[in-house]
Residue, then its C-alpha position, 0 to 999 in steps of 0.5 A: x520666799x528665799x528659804x522655800x526656793x533654797x529648800x526646793x533646790x536642795x530637794x531637787x539636788x538630793x533627788x537627782x543625786x539619789x536617782x543618779x546612784x541607781x544602776x539599771x541593766x536589762x536582759x532578754x530571758x528568751x534569748x537565754x532560754x533558746x540557747x540552753x540545751x535543757x530547754x531544747x530537751x524539754x521542748x522535745x518532751x513536750x512535743x512528744x506529749x503533744x503528738x501522743x495527745x493529738x493522736x488520741x484527740x484525732x481518733x476520737x474526733x474521727x469516731x465522732x465524725x463517723x457517728x454524725x455521718x451515720x446519723x445523717x444517713x439514718x435520720x429519715x428513718x428515725x422518729x422525731x424523738x429518736x432524732x432529738x435524742x441522737x442529736x443531743x447525744x452527738x452534741x454532748x459527745x462533741x462538748x466532751x471532746x472539746x472539754x478533753x481538748x481544753x484539759x489536755x492543752x492545760x495539762x501541756x502548759x502545766x507540764x511545761x511550766x513544771x519542767x521549766x521551773x528549775x531552769x527559771x530558778x537557776x536563771x533568776x539566781x544567775x541574774x541576781x549573782x551578776x547584778x550583785x557582782x556588778x552593783x546593779x540595782x534593777x534588772x529589766x526584762x527586754x520584752x514581754x512573753x508576747x514579744x512586746x518591748x519593755x526596754x525601747x532604748x538603752x544608751x549603751x550595750x553594757x547595760x545588757x547582761x543577757x550574755x553574762x547570764x547565759x555564760x553563768x548558766x552554762x558554767x554551772 
């Protein structure tokens, strides 16, 4: 029985010693990205693309609305078959417009991700460089992309490496 207790104490002590050696830090990537000029330039490119695509979609939606208004005014003069055919055509045009809008939103997301990829890779390299220089074993993200906190409490601000990562990226 004493051997088991001593073994248990040794295991707990070893686990505690190993756990104490892990160095953890955290950072806020969104805070870094907001302060980079390259990200502002990308945001401007994306906004220009959105404005262009919005104009196209609005023009098509306005045309479809006009066709619907015209149909409503002519509907009583049409036969039942003609009404059904026209309604089906308008419904198909509306579905096509929705599909085009969804496709354009997906294109915008992909384009932004493509433009941001080199910046994200540089940020990852900066995080790794700082973590290595500070002998950090694990770097946590302070929050999710939805704004939810991952790090709820940190005992010391020295664990936050956001400013060091930002400085490293700006010095490149």
